[in-house]
N, C-alpha and C positions, 0 to 999 in steps of 0.2 A: 523949318519944322518938317515940311514935306520931304525934303531931301533926307533928313534923319529918319523919317518914317520908312522911306523906301530902302535905305541902307540896312535898317534893322530887319526888315522882312527878307531882303536878299540874303543876309547872313543866315537866317533860318532856313532858307531854301538850300544853302550849301550844307548846313548841319544835317538836314533830313533828306538830302539828295532828291529834291523835287524840281527837276528842270522845267516841267510844265508851268508850275507856279512862277518860276523866274521869268518865263516868256510872257506871262500875263502882266507881271510887274513892268517888264520891259515895254510892253504896249502902252501901259498907263504913263510911263515916263515920257514916251514919245508924244502922247496926246497932251501932256501937261507942258510940253516945250522944254523939258529939262534934259533932253538927249545930248545937249552940248556940255553938260556938267561933267568934268573930268573924273571926279571921285565916283560918280554913279556909273559911268561907262567902264571904268577900271574894275569896279566891284562886280558889275554884270559879266565882264570878261572872265574874272576869276571864278564866278559861279558856274558859267557855262563849261569852263575847263574842268572844274572839279566834279561836275555832274556828268561829264563824258559826252556832252553835245558839241563836238569839235567843230562841226560845220557852222553852227550858230556863232561860236566863238570867233572863228575865222572871218565870217561875214561882218560881225560887229567890229572886229579889229580893222578890217579894210575900210569900213565906213567912218571910222573915227577921224574927225577933222584935225585933231592934234593928239599925238601919242608921246607919253613920257616914259621914264624908266620902269614905272609900275606896269604900264601897258605891255611893254616888251617882256618883262619878267613873267607876266601872267600868261601871255600867249606861248612863250617858250616852255613854261612849266606845263601848260595844257598839252602840248605835243609830247613832252616826256611822259606825262601820265597816261596818254593814249598809246604809249609804246611806239612812238614815232620819233626816236632820237635823231634819225637822219634828217627829218624835216626841221627839227630844232636847229641843227647845225647849218642847214642850207639857207634858212631865212635870216639867220643872225646878221650877215653882212649888210642887209638892207637897213638895219638899225643905224648903221654908221653912214651909209651912202645916201639914203632917202631922208631919214629924220635927223641926221647930223648929231646923233647921240653916241657917247662913249659908254661902254658897259660899266655898271656899278657892281657892288659886291653881290647883290642878288642875281644879276645876270651871269656873272662869273660862275657862281655856284651852280646855276642851271645848266650852263654850257658844259661844265665838268661832269655833271650828272649824266648828260647825254653821251659824253666821251666814255664814261665808265660803262654805260649800258652797251655800247658798241665795242668796248675793249679796243678803242682806237688810240694807241699810245702816241702816235705822231701828232694828231690834232690836240690831244691832251697836253702834250708838252708845249705846243704853240700857245694854248690858252694860259698855261702856267707862266710862260715867259712874258706874255702880255700883262698878266696879273702882277708879276714882280715889278714891272715898270709903272704900275698904276698907283693912284693915291690910296688904294685899299689894300696895300701889300701886307698889312698887319691884321687883316680881318680873319678872325679865327673860324668863322663859318665857312669861308672859302677854303681855308686850309683843311678843314674837315672833309670837304668835298674832294680836295686833292689827295688826301689819304685814301679815300674810297676809290678814286680813279686809279691811282698807282697800284693799290692792292688788287683790284679786279683785273688790271693789266698784267698781273704776275710779277710785280716789282715790290715785294714787301719791304726791302731794305730802304728804298727811296721813300716809301710810304712812312716808314718809321722815322726817317730824318725830318719829314714835314711834321709828323705827329709830335716829335720832341720840341719843335719850334712853337707849338701852340701854347700860349700863355695860360689861357683859361680853357682847360679841356672839358668839354661837355660829354654827356653820355653818347652823343652821336659820334664824336671823334674816337672815343674809347671803343665803341662798337665797330666802327669801320676798321680800326687797326686790328682788333681781335679777329674779325672776319678775314682780313688779309692774311694774317699768319696761319689761321686754320685752313683756309682755302689753298694755301701754298704748301700744305703738308707739314708746316713747322709747328708740330703739336706742342713741343716743350715750351717754345717761346709764347705760343698762344695761351697755354695754361698759366705760365708765369705772369703774363700781362693780366689775365683774367683775375687772378687772386690779388693783384695789386690794384685793381680797379676800385675806386671809392664807392661805387654803387654797382652791385651785381643784380641788375633788374632783369626782367623777362627778355628784353632786347639783347642784352649782353649774352645771356644764356643761349638765345636763339642764334646769334651770330656765331658763337663758338661751336654749337652742335651742328648747325647747317654747314659751316665751313669744313668741319671734320668729315662729315658725310660726303660732301662734294669732293674732297681730296682722297677718298677711298678708305678713310678711317671710320667706317660705319659702326664697328663694335664699340670704339671709344665714344662715339656720338650717342649710342644707345645707353651706355653706362652713365654718361653725363645727364641724359634725360631722366634716368631713374633717380640720380642724385638731386636733380632739380625738383622732382616730385617730392622727395623726402624733406626738402626744405620748405615745402608747403607753399611754393610760389603760385599765385593765381595765374592761370593761362587766359589772359585777356585778349590775346591775338593768336589765331590758329596756325601761323606760319611754321612754328616749331613742330607741329603735328605732321605737316607734309614732309619735313626733313626726316623724321624718325620713321614714318611710313615708307619713305624712299629707301632708308637704310635696311628696313625689314625686307623690302623687295630685292635689293642687291645681294643681301646675305641669304635670301631664300629661307628666312626664319618665319614660318607660318604662324606659330603660336604667339610670337611677339607681335606680329602684325595684327592678329585677332585681338590681343589685349589693347593695343593702341586704338583699334577700331572701336572697342567698347568704351574707351576713355573719350574718344571723339564724340560718340553718341551722348554720353553722360554730361559732356561739356557743352552740348548744344551746337556743335559745328558740323554735323553730318550734312546739312543743306549747303554748306560752303562748297562752291564749284570746284576749286582747285584741290580741296581735301578729298572730295569724292573721286576726282580724276586720279589722284594719287592712290586711293584705295583700290580702284579698278586695276591699275597697273600692278599694285602690290600683290593682289590675289592671283592675277594671271602669272606673275613671275614666281610666285610661291606654289605653282602647279594646281591651284584650286580655281579652275576656270568657271565652275558653277557659282562660286561666291562672287567672282568678278562680275558675272552676268547679273546676279541679284542686286549688287550695288548699282550697276549701270541702269537696270530697269526701274529702280526706285528714285533715280535722279529726276527732279522736276524740270531742270534745265540742263541741256547738253550742248557743249561747244565742239569744235573740231578736235580738240584734245580728247574729249570723252569718247567720241566715235572712233578716233584713231587708236586709242588705247585698247578698246575692246576688239577692234578689227585685228590689230597686231597680236593680241592675246589669243584670239581664236586661231589665227594662222599658225602661231608657234605650237599650239596644241594639236595640230593636225586636222583642224576643222576648216578646211579651205572653203567648202560650199557655204558654211555658216558665215565666214568672213566676207564672202562675196555678197551674200544676202544682206548682211549688215551694211555694206557699202551702198547697196540699192536703197535701203531704208534711209540712210544718211542723206543721200541726194534728194529723195522725196521730201525729207524734212527741211530742205532748203539750206543745209549746211554744206559749205564749199570745201571740198577736200584740199589738203595741202601736200607738200612734198613728202612728208613722213607717211601720210595715208597711202600714197602710191608705193612707197617702199614696202609697206606691210602687205599690200594687195599682191604685188608681183612676187613677194616672198611666199605668200600663200599658194600662188599658182606654181611656184618653183617646187615646193615640197609636196605638191599633189600631181605634178606632171601635166598641168593644164596649160599647154604651150599656146594654143590659139587664144585663150582668154588672156593670158599674160601679154601677148603681142597687142591684143585689142586695148588693154588698159594702158599700156605704154603709149600707144597712139593717141588715146583719148586724153591722157595727161597733157600732151603737147598741143593737140588741136582744140580740145574743148575747154581746157582750163589754163592754157597759155603758160604752162609750167615748163621751164627749160630743164631737161633732165640733167641731173648731176652725175658725177662718176659713180655714186652709190646706186643710182637708178640703172645705169648701164651694167654695173656689176651684178645687180639682181637679175636683170634680163639675161645676162651671160650665164648666170647660175641656172636659171630656168632652162635655157637651151642645152647647156652642157649636161645637166642632171638627166634630161630627157633623151640624151643620146644624139642631139643635133650638134655634134662636135665641130663639123665644118662651118656651119652657120655661126656658131659661137666664136670660132677663130676669126671669121670674116668680120664679125661685130667688133672684136678687139682692134682689128687693123683699120677700121673705118670710123670708129667713134671719135668725137672731137676732143678727146682727152688722151694724154699719154698714159697708156696702161701702166698701172703701178704693180708692185710686187704681189699684193693680195689678188689682183685681177688675174695675172698669169697663173698664180697658185691654184685659183679656183678651177681654171680650165685643166691644169695638170691633174688635179684631184679627180676630175670627171673622167679624164682619159684612163686613169688608174682604175676607177670604179667600173667603167664599161669595157675594160680589157683591151683598149686600143693602144697596144704597146708601142707600135711604130710612131704614132702621133705623140704619145706620151714622152718617148725618148727625145723626139725632136723639140718638144716644148721644154723639156727638162734642160737640154743643152742651151736653149735660148735663155732660160731663167738664170743659168749659171753665169751668164755674161753680165747680169745686173749686179748692182751693189746691194746685196741682200742684207736686211736688217732683222727680220722676224725669225726667231729660232725654229718655228714650226715649218717654215719654208725649207730650211735645211733638212729637217726630219722628213718632210714629204719627198724631197729629192732623193734622199738616201733610201727611202722605202720604195720609190719607183724603180730605182736602179737595182735594188735587192730583189724586188718582185719580178724583174725581168732577168734575174740571174747575172746581172752586170756587177759582179762583186768588186772588180777593179775600180769602176766609176764610183760605186758606193764608198769604197775605201778612200777615194780622193775627196769626196764630200765630207767624210768624217774627219779627215786630216784638216780640211779647210775650216771645219767647225772648231777644231782644236786651236788652230792659228788665230781665228777670229774670237776665240774664247766664248763660243756659243754653247749654252747649256740647255739640254732638253728639260722642259718642265715636267717634273715627276707627276705621274697620274695619281689622282686621289678621288675618293668618293666620301661624302659626308651624309650622315643620317641623324635626324633629330627625333627623339622619343620623349615627349613631354618637356621637362626642363633639362634633359640630358642630351648632349651632343657628342657624336663619335666621328672621327675622321680615320679612314683606312687608306693606306698606300699600297700600291701593287707589290705583291710579294711579302707583305707584312707577316711576320712569324712570332712576334713577341706579345701579342694581345692576351690578356688574362683568360679570355674565352676561346683561345685558339683551338683547343682540342674539340670543344663542342661544335664550333663553326666548321672545322675540317670534317667532323663526322657527318654533319648535315649536308655539306657539299658533296661528300662521297655518296651519300644515299640518293641525293638528287641526280648525280651523274649516272648512277647505276640505273635509276628509273628512266632517265632520258634515253640511255642507250637501248633499253628495251623498246622504246618508242621510235627507234631508228636514228637517234642523234649520233652524229659523227663529228668530233671536234674539227673545226676548220682552221688548220694550222697555218694557212696562208697569211693570217693576221700576225704571226710571229715572224718578223722579218730579220732573222738571224740565221747564219749558216751553222745549224746544230742538228742533232738527232731528232727524229720525229717524236719520240717519247718525251724528250726534254721540252719540245715545243708545246706538247699537250699540258705539261706541268706548268709552263709559263702562263698559258691561258687560264688554268685552274685558279691562279692566285691574282687575277685581275681585281682591282679595288672594288668595282661594283658588285662582284660576286660575294666578296667579304662583307660588304655593307648589307646586302640582301640577306645573307645567312644570319648576321647579327640581328637584323630587324625581325626575321621570322622567329628567332629564339626569344627576343625580348619584348616585342610589341604586343599590345592587347590582341588576342585572337580575333581574326576577322577584319581588323582595321587595315586601312590603306598604308602601304609602305612608301615613303617619299625619300628619294635619294637625289643628291646634287653631285654631278661629276664635272671636273674641270676640263676634261678632254672629250672628244667625240666617242660615243659608244662603238666598240668594234663589232663587226658582223657576227662573230661567234658568240660574244656576250649578249648580243641582241637576241639570238636564237635561244640561248640559255635562259634569258629573262622571260621570253614568251612561254617556254615550256614550264618554267617554275611557277608562273601565274596559273597555269592549268593544273599542275600537279598539286599545288598547295591551296588552290581555290582562293587566291589573294590578288587584289589589285596592286600593282607596283607602278609607281610613277617615277621616271628618271628625267631630271633636267640635265642635259649634257651641254657641251659647248655651242651647239647649233640649234637645238630645239627641245621639245618635251615629248617623251614617249610614255603613253598610257598602255601598260601591259595588263590584259585581262582575258581570261578564258583562252589562253594560248594565242592571242592576237595582239597586235600593236596598232595604236592610232595612226602611225605613219604608213601603215600598209606596206611595210618593208621598203619604203621609198624615202631614204634620208641621206 
């Protein structure tokens, strides 16, 4: 009777997530001499794991005089739930060597879940091979875990083979296969499977939507979310919200993000930590940094992701001092920064020219937090040095860092040489880059522009011929603008828009007023061998100018104009946008390929340093 009493109350502790009560019951079990009871010890182990008190779970596990399959499944699951799949895989061999046990179906499923979390295909295949030779080879639960593992490792066809072998397909196996197809970008197969599923519950919808968003099909994910809402499905789990908020962020669709935020509030999930983190990131990426800060300040609990999201957001919006102040507050709050935090901080220094502070943070990351800098950290430091004109130090860094410099690293230095007018060094770096096996089309474009800017037309022609041989295509420049429910995309040189005449008229008026204020088109940004007048015409039809003209004509007077551009804003367009904000008394925010520019009263948040 006493054992049943303790088991009942331990289950309540798990249900209501009360680890302190579980510890009190544990003490009573020890006092009553029942700590040798295997069912009680296993249940305690399960409670500690599910309540997140891993240290207590590990201590209890080590003290158990006898451990069975349930004990091992419980401790391995506890490590998985604590996001420590490496630990799960590292301690598993002790089950065989110390306790003399072979894994059962529960343990196999737990090991495969760990492999899926780490996307470690080699170990996953080893577990699969061992499972095939075991007495549990027909277990459908383990097969569902195999489907999930292969799907997350990017092998949806193998996942499908395992899926088809499952005799009784549960919602778990359907969901795993759906997610696998969607994450791999196989939208048609995912949709076909989705409509064949016997039950299209919230988890199936979430798997499909989340997978599509992760594979870059954010628009389809958003439309499916709307369809799910139309079917009246109750959202009993907030995970789907984070996916749609993430899609809004990637697409920079602020209005949709706001609507999802309202739905999050009405559904009672605003206090959910990972949803609030996603909202901070979304507002920052949708160029509304003030809304991002409002969400951040309302959060009752903040983790490293919360702080890092707002720090990176402030950095991207040209608020370097604010980003550094947030970092100081983060440290005072006792939150330990991670690798991504330092990427954001050094990025902030890079775009504000804070060389000494950037060096200091790089050193602190290594010495104070024992974080080994990755190639991305070195690239950020290189960007800081090269942007600030410390080109020799930047080149020395490339030659001494413990990583082989990749194509983007050399390209960053070459871009800085071009920006600072160091033609001699730029040509030397360009010649070195040409010896690499180039993959990124933008590197070819940069090389071509450097040679053209130096008047080296023969070398530029050689690069262009190489681009043709390699079938490299330049990504066409475009800018998009959203006004309410309407979205417009403009490409450079576009001449077939229904409002072409009105836009052209406004651009001519703005150009005339700018020239009165001393504006002279900077045709150095048109890197083609053509007449000066033709170069000015090329600048006139850049996509961001068309988008701004359209926004000025169609947006509600006085409202902020928000534009998203796929390439970096050129220097002449940057000047044009500053002057436009002053002439029209409008705030213009442009999210380009590298950062956010807030144009207001003739100034930009980047202080012309980008």
